[in-house]
C-alpha positions in Angstrom: 0.0 0.1 0.1 1.2 3.5 -1.0 1.7 5.9 2.1 -0.4 9.1 2.0 1.6 12.2 0.7 0.6 15.8 0.0 2.5 17.8 -2.5 2.9 21.5 -3.2 2.2 22.9 -6.7 4.9 22.4 -9.2 7.7 25.2 -8.9 8.0 27.8 -11.6 4.4 27.2 -12.9 1.8 29.8 -12.1 -1.4 28.7 -10.3 -3.3 30.7 -12.9 -2.1 28.9 -15.9 -4.9 26.3 -16.5 -7.5 25.8 -19.0 -10.3 26.9 -16.4 -8.6 30.0 -15.4 -8.1 31.0 -11.9 -5.9 29.0 -9.4 -4.8 25.6 -10.5 -7.2 22.8 -9.3 -6.1 20.5 -6.7 -6.4 16.8 -7.4 -6.5 13.8 -4.9 -5.2 10.5 -6.5 -6.6 7.2 -5.0 -4.5 4.4 -6.4 -3.3 1.2 -5.1 -0.7 0.3 -7.8 2.6 2.3 -7.0 3.8 2.5 -10.5 0.4 4.0 -11.7 0.2 6.5 -8.9 3.7 7.7 -9.5 3.1 8.1 -13.3 0.0 10.1 -12.4 1.8 12.3 -10.0 4.2 13.3 -12.7 1.6 13.8 -15.4 -0.4 16.0 -13.0 2.4 18.3 -12.0 3.4 18.4 -15.9 -0.1 19.6 -16.8 0.1 22.2 -14.2 -2.3 20.8 -11.7 -1.8 20.9 -7.8 -1.5 17.3 -6.3 -3.5 17.3 -3.2 -2.3 13.9 -2.1 -1.9 10.2 -3.1 -3.4 7.4 -1.2 -4.3 3.6 -1.9 -7.3 3.4 0.7 -10.8 4.2 -0.1 -11.5 4.9 3.7 -8.4 7.3 3.7 -9.6 8.9 0.6 -12.9 9.9 2.3 -11.0 11.4 5.3 -8.8 13.4 3.0 -11.6 14.7 1.0 -13.1 15.9 4.2 -10.0 17.7 5.3 -8.4 18.9 2.1 -11.5 19.5 -0.1 -9.7 19.0 -3.4 -11.2 20.0 -6.6 -11.2 16.4 -8.1 -10.5 12.8 -7.2 -9.0 10.2 -9.6 -10.4 7.0 -8.2 -9.3 3.6 -8.9 -12.4 1.4 -8.9 -10.9 -1.6 -7.6 -9.2 -0.9 -4.2 -8.2 -3.4 -1.7 -9.7 -3.2 1.8 -13.3 -2.7 3.3 -14.3 0.2 0.9 -13.5 -0.1 -2.9 -13.3 3.0 -5.2 -17.0 2.6 -6.1 -18.1 2.8 -2.2 -15.6 5.7 -1.6 -16.9 7.5 -4.6 -20.5 7.4 -3.4 -19.5 8.8 0.1 -17.3 11.5 -1.3 -19.9 12.8 -3.8 -22.7 12.7 -1.3 -20.7 14.0 1.9 -18.0 16.2 0.2 -19.5 17.2 -3.2 -16.2 16.5 -4.8 -16.3 15.2 -8.6 -14.9 11.9 -9.1 -13.3 10.4 -12.3 -12.8 6.6 -12.2 -9.4 4.9 -13.1 -9.9 1.7 -14.5 -8.6 -1.0 -16.8 -11.8 -2.9 -16.8 -14.4 -2.3 -19.3 -16.8 -5.2 -18.4 -20.4 -4.1 -18.3 -20.8 -5.4 -14.7 -18.2 -2.9 -13.6 -19.3 0.0 -15.6 -23.0 -0.6 -14.4 -22.0 -0.8 -10.7 -19.8 2.5 -11.3 -22.7 4.4 -13.0 -24.6 4.3 -9.7 -22.2 6.9 -8.4 -22.7 9.2 -11.4 -19.0 9.7 -11.9 -17.8 12.6 -14.1 -15.8 10.4 -16.4 -13.6 7.5 -16.9 -9.8 7.3 -17.7 -8.5 3.9 -18.8 -5.1 2.5 -17.7 -2.6 3.0 -18.9 -3.2 6.6 -18.7 -3.0 8.8 -21.7 -1.7 12.3 -20.9 -4.1 14.3 -23.4 -7.1 12.0 -22.5 -6.4 12.7 -18.7 -6.1 16.4 -19.2 -9.4 16.5 -21.2 -11.3 14.3 -18.6 -10.0 16.6 -15.7 -10.7 19.8 -17.6 -14.3 18.6 -18.5 -15.1 17.2 -15.0 -13.9 20.3 -13.2 -15.8 22.7 -15.5 -18.9 20.4 -15.2 -18.6 20.2 -11.5 -18.3 24.1 -11.1 -21.2 24.9 -13.5 -23.2 22.4 -11.5 -22.2 24.2 -8.4 -23.1 27.6 -9.8 -26.4 26.3 -10.9 -26.9 24.8 -7.4 -26.3 28.1 -5.8 -28.6 29.7 -8.1 -31.3 27.4 -7.6 -30.6 27.8 -3.9 -31.1 31.5 -4.1 -34.0 31.2 -6.3 -35.5 28.6 -3.9 -35.2 30.9 -0.9 -36.8 33.7 -2.9 -39.3 31.4 -3.9 -40.0 30.1 -0.5 -39.9 33.6 1.1 -41.9 35.3 -1.2 -44.9 37.2 0.4 -47.0 36.8 -2.7 -48.4 33.4 -3.6 -46.9 31.5 -6.7 -48.3 29.0 -8.9 -46.8 27.1 -11.9 -49.3 25.6 -14.3 -49.0 23.5 -17.2 -51.6 23.5 -19.9 -52.6 20.0 -21.1 -55.0 18.9 -23.7 -58.1 17.5 -22.1 -60.3 15.3 -24.2 -63.0 15.4 -21.5 -63.3 19.4 -21.7 -66.1 20.1 -24.0 -64.9 23.8 -24.5 -61.6 22.5 -25.8 -59.7 24.9 -23.4 -57.6 22.2 -21.9 -56.8 21.5 -18.2 -54.3 23.5 -16.1 -52.3 21.3 -13.9 -50.5 22.7 -11.1 -46.8 21.9 -11.1 -45.5 24.0 -8.3 -46.7 26.2 -5.4 -44.7 28.2 -2.7 -45.3 28.5 1.0 -47.2 31.8 0.6 -49.8 30.1 -1.4 -50.2 27.6 1.6 -50.6 30.4 4.0 -53.0 32.5 1.8 -55.1 29.6 0.7 -54.8 27.1 3.6 -54.1 24.4 1.2 -50.9 22.3 1.5 -48.5 22.1 -1.3 -48.7 18.3 -1.4 -52.5 18.5 -1.8 -52.4 20.6 -4.8 -49.4 19.3 -7.0 -50.2 17.5 -10.1 -53.9 18.2 -9.7 -56.0 20.3 -12.1 -56.8 23.9 -11.0 -60.5 23.2 -11.3 -60.2 20.3 -8.7 -58.4 22.6 -6.3 -60.9 25.4 -6.8 -64.1 24.0 -8.0 -65.8 27.5 -8.0 -63.1 29.3 -9.9 -64.6 31.6 -12.6 -64.0 30.8 -16.1 -62.2 34.1 -16.4 -59.3 32.6 -14.7 -59.0 29.3 -16.8 -59.5 31.5 -20.2 -56.9 34.2 -19.2 -54.3 31.8 -17.9 -54.8 29.2 -20.7 -54.2 32.0 -23.1 -51.1 33.0 -21.5 -49.7 29.6 -21.7 -50.7 29.3 -25.4 -49.6 32.7 -26.6 -46.8 33.5 -24.1 -48.1 36.9 -23.6 -48.0 38.2 -20.0 -51.1 39.6 -18.5 -52.0 41.5 -15.2 -55.6 41.5 -13.8 -57.6 41.5 -10.6 -60.3 38.8 -9.7 -61.7 36.9 -6.8 -61.5 33.4 -5.8 -64.7 32.4 -4.5 -63.4 29.3 -2.9 -60.8 31.2 -0.7 -63.3 34.3 -0.4 -60.3 36.5 -1.5 -59.5 39.1 -4.1 -56.1 38.8 -6.0 -54.0 41.0 -8.1 -52.6 38.4 -10.6 -49.6 38.8 -12.8 -49.2 35.9 -15.2 -46.4 35.0 -17.6 -45.2 31.9 -19.6 -41.8 30.8 -18.5 -41.9 28.2 -21.7 -44.4 27.0 -24.1 -47.5 25.4 -22.5 -46.8 26.6 -18.9 -47.9 29.6 -17.1 -46.5 31.2 -14.0 -48.8 33.3 -12.0 -47.8 35.6 -8.9 -51.0 36.2 -6.7 -51.0 39.4 -4.4 -53.9 39.4 -1.9 -55.6 42.7 -2.2 -58.6 41.6 -0.3 -58.2 44.2 2.4 -57.6 46.9 -0.2 -60.7 46.0 -2.2 -62.7 45.9 1.0 -61.5 49.3 1.7 -62.3 50.4 -1.7 -65.7 49.1 -1.3 -66.2 50.8 2.1 -64.9 54.2 0.5 -67.2 53.8 -2.5 -70.2 53.2 -0.3 -69.2 56.2 2.0 -68.9 58.2 -1.2 -72.4 57.4 -2.3 -74.3 56.8 0.8 -75.4 59.2 3.7 -73.3 58.5 7.0 -76.2 59.2 9.1 -79.3 57.4 7.6 -77.2 54.7 5.1 -79.5 56.0 2.4 -78.1 57.0 -1.0 -76.7 60.4 -1.1 -77.1 63.1 -3.6 -74.5 61.9 -5.9 -75.7 58.5 -6.0 -79.5 59.7 -6.4 -78.5 61.9 -9.3 -76.8 58.8 -11.0 -80.0 56.9 -10.7 -82.2 59.7 -11.9 -79.7 59.9 -15.0 -80.5 56.1 -15.6 -84.1 56.6 -15.3 -83.9 59.5 -17.8 -81.9 57.2 -20.2 -84.4 54.2 -19.9 -87.3 56.7 -20.5 -85.6 57.7 -23.8 -85.3 54.1 -25.0 -88.6 52.9 -24.0 -91.7 54.8 -25.2 -93.8 53.2 -22.1 -91.5 53.9 -19.3 -92.9 56.0 -16.6 -91.1 57.2 -13.4 -91.8 59.8 -10.6 -89.6 61.8 -8.4 -90.8 63.0 -4.9 -88.8 65.6 -3.2 -89.7 65.8 0.6 -88.6 68.4 3.1 -89.5 68.2 7.0 -91.4 71.2 8.2 -89.8 73.2 10.9 -86.9 70.8 11.3 -84.9 73.7 12.8 -87.0 73.9 15.6 -86.6 70.4 16.6 -82.7 71.0 16.5 -83.0 74.3 18.4 -85.5 72.8 21.1 -84.4 69.3 21.6 -80.8 69.2 20.2 -78.9 68.0 17.2 -78.8 64.5 18.6 -82.2 64.3 18.8 -82.7 65.7 15.4 -80.3 63.2 13.8 -82.3 60.4 15.3 -85.5 61.9 13.7 -83.7 61.9 10.3 -83.0 58.1 10.9 -86.5 57.4 11.5 -87.9 59.4 8.6 -85.5 57.5 6.3 -86.7 54.2 7.5 -90.5 55.1 7.1 -89.8 56.3 3.6 -87.8 53.0 2.8 -90.9 51.0 3.8 -93.2 52.8 1.7 -91.4 52.2 -1.8 -90.6 49.0 -3.6 -87.3 47.5 -3.1 -85.9 48.4 -6.4 -86.6 52.1 -6.1 -84.6 54.7 -4.5 -84.8 56.7 -1.0 -82.0 59.2 -0.8 -81.1 61.9 1.7 -79.9 64.8 -0.6 -79.7 67.5 2.3 -80.1 68.2 5.9 -83.7 67.5 6.2 -84.2 66.8 2.4 -85.3 63.3 1.0 -85.8 62.1 -2.4 -87.9 59.1 -3.6 -87.4 58.0 -7.0 -90.1 55.4 -8.3 -89.5 53.6 -11.2 -91.5 51.1 -13.5 -95.0 52.7 -12.6 -98.0 51.7 -14.6 -99.5 55.3 -14.5 -98.9 58.5 -12.7 -101.6 57.8 -10.1 -99.3 55.0 -8.8 -96.8 57.7 -7.6 -99.7 59.8 -6.2 -100.6 56.5 -4.2 -97.1 56.4 -2.7 -97.2 60.1 -1.9 -100.6 59.5 -0.2 -98.9 56.5 1.7 -96.1 58.6 2.8 -98.4 61.2 4.1 -100.3 58.6 6.0 -97.2 57.4 7.7 -96.3 60.9 8.9 -99.5 61.0 10.7 -98.2 58.4 13.2 -96.3 60.0 15.8 -92.5 59.4 16.2 -91.2 58.3 19.6 -87.7 59.1 20.5 -86.1 59.0 23.8 -89.6 58.1 25.2 -91.0 61.3 23.7 -93.8 61.5 21.3 -94.3 64.2 18.8 -95.7 64.7 15.2 -93.9 65.7 12.3 -95.1 67.0 8.9 -93.4 67.2 5.5 -93.9 69.4 2.5 -93.4 67.5 -0.8 -93.2 68.4 -4.6 -93.7 65.7 -7.2 -92.5 65.4 -10.7 -94.0 63.0 -13.0 -92.0 61.4 -15.8 -91.0 61.0 -18.5 -90.2 64.5 -19.7 -87.7 65.9 -21.9 -84.8 66.2 -19.2 -81.2 66.3 -20.3 -79.5 66.6 -16.8 -80.8 64.7 -13.3 -80.1 68.0 -11.6 -82.8 69.7 -13.6 -85.4 67.1 -12.6 -84.4 67.3 -8.9 -84.4 71.2 -9.0 -88.0 71.0 -10.5 -89.1 68.6 -7.7 -87.7 71.1 -5.1 -89.5 74.0 -6.7 -92.7 72.3 -6.4 -91.9 71.5 -2.7 -91.4 75.2 -2.2 -94.5 76.0 -3.7 -96.4 73.4 -1.6 -94.8 75.0 1.7 -96.2 78.3 0.6 -99.6 77.0 1.0 -98.9 75.7 4.6 -97.4 72.7 6.4 -97.6 69.1 5.3 -98.9 70.2 1.6 -98.1 68.5 -1.8 -97.8 69.9 -5.2 -97.1 68.3 -8.6 -94.6 70.2 -10.7 -95.9 72.5 -13.4 -93.6 74.5 -15.6 -95.3 77.8 -14.6 -93.7 77.1 -11.2 -90.2 77.0 -12.7 -90.9 80.3 -14.6 -91.8 82.0 -11.3 -88.8 80.7 -9.5 -86.5 81.9 -12.2 -88.1 85.4 -12.1 -87.4 85.4 -8.5 -83.9 84.3 -9.0 -83.4 86.9 -11.8 -84.9 89.4 -9.4 -82.4 88.7 -6.6 -79.5 88.8 -9.2 -80.7 92.1 -10.5 -81.1 93.3 -6.8 -77.5 92.6 -6.1 -76.4 94.4 -9.3 -78.7 97.4 -8.6 -77.0 97.7 -5.1 -73.5 97.7 -6.6 -74.7 100.2 -9.4 -76.6 102.5 -6.8 -79.9 102.0 -8.8 -81.9 102.5 -5.5 -83.3 106.0 -4.7 -85.5 107.4 -2.1 -88.9 109.0 -2.3 -90.4 110.9 0.7 -94.1 111.3 1.6 -95.0 114.2 3.8 -96.7 113.6 7.2 -98.9 116.7 8.3 -100.5 117.9 11.3 -104.4 117.1 10.9 -105.3 120.3 12.6 -103.1 122.7 10.9 -102.4 120.7 7.7 -98.7 121.9 8.3 -96.1 119.4 7.4 -94.3 118.0 10.4 -92.1 115.2 8.7 -91.6 112.7 5.9 -91.4 109.0 5.5 -88.5 107.7 3.5 -89.7 105.1 0.9 -87.2 103.4 -1.3 -87.5 102.9 -5.2 -85.7 101.1 -7.7 -84.9 103.1 -10.8 -83.8 100.9 -13.7 -81.3 102.0 -16.1 -84.1 102.5 -18.4 -85.4 105.2 -16.0 -88.6 102.8 -14.9 -89.5 102.9 -11.4 -90.2 99.6 -9.7 -92.4 99.8 -6.6 -91.2 98.4 -3.5 -93.9 95.7 -3.3 -92.4 93.9 -6.2 -88.8 93.7 -4.8 -89.0 94.2 -1.0 -90.2 90.5 -0.5 -87.1 89.1 -2.5 -84.9 91.3 -0.7 -86.0 90.0 2.6 -85.7 86.3 1.6 -82.4 86.9 0.0 -81.0 88.8 2.8 -80.2 91.9 0.8 -82.6 93.7 2.8 -79.7 94.2 5.2 -77.4 96.1 3.1 -80.4 97.8 1.3 -81.7 99.0 4.7 -78.5 100.4 5.7 -78.3 102.4 2.5 -81.8 103.7 3.0 -80.9 104.7 6.6 -77.8 106.6 5.6 -79.4 108.3 2.5 -82.4 109.4 4.6 -80.1 111.0 7.3 -78.1 112.7 4.5 -81.2 114.0 3.0 -82.6 115.3 6.3 -79.1 117.0 6.8 -79.7 119.0 3.4 -83.3 119.8 4.4 -82.1 121.2 7.5 -79.4 123.5 5.9 -82.2 124.5 3.3 -85.4 125.9 4.3 -86.1 124.0 7.5 -83.9 125.6 9.8 -84.5 124.5 13.3 -88.3 123.9 12.9 -89.6 120.8 14.4 -89.4 118.0 11.6 -88.6 114.4 11.5 -87.5 111.5 9.1 -89.4 108.4 9.4 -87.5 105.4 8.3 -88.9 101.7 8.2 -86.8 98.8 9.6 -87.4 95.3 8.2 -87.7 92.2 10.4 -84.1 91.2 9.4 -82.7 94.4 10.3 -84.4 94.6 13.5 -82.9 91.1 14.6 -79.4 92.3 13.9 -77.3 92.1 17.4 -75.6 95.3 16.5 -78.6 97.4 15.3 -78.3 100.1 18.1 -74.5 100.7 17.2 -75.2 100.8 13.6 -77.9 103.4 14.0 -75.8 105.5 16.3 -72.8 105.3 13.9 -74.9 106.2 11.0 -76.2 109.4 12.9 -72.9 110.4 14.0 -71.5 109.8 10.4 -74.1 112.1 8.8 -74.2 114.5 11.7 -77.7 114.2 12.2 -79.7 114.9 15.5 -81.1 111.9 17.0 -84.4 113.7 17.8 -85.0 114.2 13.8 -85.1 110.2 13.3 -88.1 108.1 13.8 -87.8 104.3 13.1 -90.8 102.5 12.4 -91.2 98.7 13.3 -94.2 96.4 12.7 -95.8 95.1 15.8 -95.4 91.5 14.7 -91.6 91.9 14.7 -91.7 93.4 18.2 -93.8 90.6 19.5 -91.7 87.8 17.9 -89.0 88.1 20.6 -90.4 90.9 23.0 -87.7 90.7 25.5 -84.7 91.4 23.2 -86.9 93.9 21.3 -87.4 95.9 24.5 -83.6 96.1 25.0 -82.9 97.5 21.4 -85.9 100.0 21.7 -84.7 101.2 25.1 -81.2 101.6 23.6 -82.4 103.7 20.6 -84.8 105.7 22.9 -82.1 106.7 25.3 -80.0 108.0 22.4 -83.0 110.2 21.4 -84.3 108.5 18.5 -88.1 108.2 18.1 -89.9 104.9 17.8 -93.1 104.2 16.0 -95.3 100.9 15.4 -96.2 100.6 11.9 -99.6 98.9 10.7 -100.7 98.8 14.1 -104.0 96.8 14.6 -103.1 94.1 11.8 -101.3 91.8 14.2 -101.3 90.5 17.7 -100.0 92.7 20.4 -99.8 92.1 24.0 -101.1 95.2 25.9 -98.9 94.1 29.0 -95.7 94.5 26.6 -97.1 97.3 24.7 -97.2 99.7 27.8 -93.6 98.7 28.6 -92.2 99.4 25.0 -90.7 102.8 24.7 -93.0 104.0 21.9 -93.5 107.3 20.5 -96.1 106.9 17.8 -98.7 104.2 16.7 -99.4 104.2 13.0 -103.0 103.2 11.9 -103.1 100.9 9.0 -104.5 102.2 5.7 -106.9 99.3 5.6 -108.7 100.8 8.6 -108.5 104.2 7.2 -110.0 103.4 3.9 -112.8 101.3 5.5 -113.7 104.0 8.1 -117.3 104.4 6.5 -118.0 100.8 8.2 -118.9 101.0 11.8 -116.5 98.4 12.8 -113.5 100.0 11.3 -114.5 103.4 12.9 -114.6 101.7 16.2 -111.1 100.1 15.8 -109.4 103.6 14.6 -111.2 105.2 17.6 -109.8 102.5 20.1 -106.4 102.9 18.6 -106.4 106.6 18.9 -107.5 106.2 22.6 -105.0 103.6 23.4 -102.1 105.7 21.9 -103.1 108.7 23.8 -103.4 106.9 27.1 -99.9 105.6 26.5 -98.5 108.8 25.8 -98.1 108.4 22.1 -99.3 110.4 19.1 -101.1 108.8 16.2 -100.4 108.7 12.4 -103.2 107.7 10.0 -101.7 106.5 6.7 -103.5 106.2 3.5 -105.7 109.3 3.6 -107.2 109.8 0.2 -110.3 111.9 0.9 -111.5 115.0 2.5 -114.2 113.1 4.5 -111.4 110.7 5.9 -109.4 113.8 6.9 -112.3 115.3 8.8 -113.4 112.0 10.6 -109.6 111.3 11.7 -109.5 114.9 13.0 -112.8 114.5 14.8 -111.5 111.1 16.4 -108.6 113.1 17.8 -105.8 111.5 15.4 -102.8 113.7 15.4 -100.9 113.2 12.1 -101.8 111.8 8.8 -100.4 111.0 5.3 -101.8 110.0 2.2 -102.4 111.0 -1.5 -105.1 113.5 -0.3 -102.3 115.6 1.1 -99.1 114.6 -1.0 -97.8 111.6 -3.0 -94.3 110.4 -2.5 -91.7 112.5 -4.2 -88.0 112.8 -4.9 -85.9 115.1 -2.7 -85.9 118.0 -5.2 -89.9 117.9 -5.4 -90.0 117.7 -1.5 -87.8 120.8 -1.3 -90.0 122.7 -3.5 -93.2 121.3 -1.8 -92.1 122.5 1.7 -91.0 125.7 0.4 -94.5 126.3 -1.1 -96.0 125.3 2.2 -93.9 127.6 4.2 -94.7 130.4 1.7 -98.5 129.6 2.1 -98.3 129.5 5.8 -96.4 132.9 5.8 -99.1 134.5 3.5 -102.0 133.1 5.7 -100.2 134.7 8.9 
């Protein structure tokens, strides 16, 4: 037996000089024939290889491979001892991963078949040919290194494959004679651990099984899309659900080779659920859960489109608004109001068919879209049912109360282009219903829209008129009924169009009140009246007793800063407070009597006179009336014009008597005849105004009028 030896590389030959490049490979020789072993040693050194060692024992060869890790083993097949070359090669390749080339002089089939089991990297016949040996060594080492790179690459990809967060499936498309559609069956070749985690299916349970067996409920879309990718090789990306897993996936499929498809599955179930929640929240009211305005308009648009396509398609839209809902919030609180809105939504939902729409489109505004009705009467039946439902009281927090709702109805089909227009018409009809009282219903007519558009145009023109200073003041003199001498004027606003047309106040004051424009308009009237009074004082009035009467609207009077605004205006215009008299209707005073009393006292303390306009037309509390700091009561023109009737005469006499007992003077408006003048004077009325004495006039005409009156009185004296 040859003793073990380890040699250094051959002197004078660089380690890099070999066919494979890099350091010269080290080779372990296992040969029990001494002559052959020495010959191999010489040949290997001559070829530039490093001789790792020489041994004649299979057992020792295994130990040397474990210790030295050579690049190659030249192994004699027939070795003496307990372990021959074939057995030693098996251990070396499995435990040390070192390639083995067999050295043999035997070519019999039995020996070769036994050696094949070790998967050797080659054979070299004895006696050894140098060129043959070099070729066998270079090929074996190159093959082994390539296999090692491949193994490392496979190991890296196996780690990536196993560590993927997304599920992975490798499928093979195989013809399936049993498939009637001819699509073929997709058989699962591979699945990663993430697939197991996501689906709860073990890899061993799915490998080599058809995709339709693993997922019986899979949609045909999956099979068609993945099968097409396997056939065409075109990559595809899509989203779809797997009902068997109750999950939604983002799938990316590609074909690694013809007839196969690899698909990476990303679980987007949570994202899809979030999108669905967001979509639901975007199109549903958070409080009631009903469709919101956006979804309601979409469904109205669909109804309009169906009506265009089908001549017999009928639908109806009901716009409902809860009457005095603000009072509920103010008196019981917003939580109570929210609960009421929920209950209203539930009742409305019960009154319409399941496929129809009940939506909340505003604070206390609801819309019912009823489709597929046989006749318009069907929609009116639903309206009637809704009204009946509202007759039943609502019970919230053990409190029972009744609610009414105003409703507007639009009956389709009609030539509508936009759903917003249809909803707007229903809202217009609802507003018309509310004008008639609480709990009323109106069916839309085009004349309603025309009126609404006129009101809108009027409001728009009012804003422009304010900006362009188109409002002017006319003044109607107020005179003493005994002496017929003028003692004051009432400022009356007029709208002078650019064409010169004068618009009377009863045409634009209601629109100004409703739109809130009465606030800047009233401020303008007060300021201009004060300026006009200053000019009159500097003219012919001098210091004679004379007052300017200005009306305050309801919105003006409810302003918290009213007293400060009046004081500031008087100071800006340098007008004596005693020259100003503010007129307020009794209904405004009685709406909030306590706050009204504080404002009136503030104005009175500053020196401004206070008058109650249209007295007798509303409800007044005598208990409050005697506490109000009032200077004047103004008798409504309706009583003056009807004084021929006994009842009106009695009312006028009572008002005059009440005013005098309260220390107030009385102004009668609307005096148009001499008999009315005599009767009022006989009843003790103090002052009056009306067409009999003078019509409203502009400032220039007023100045001329007052000058003539002053001259006439001078001639009389």
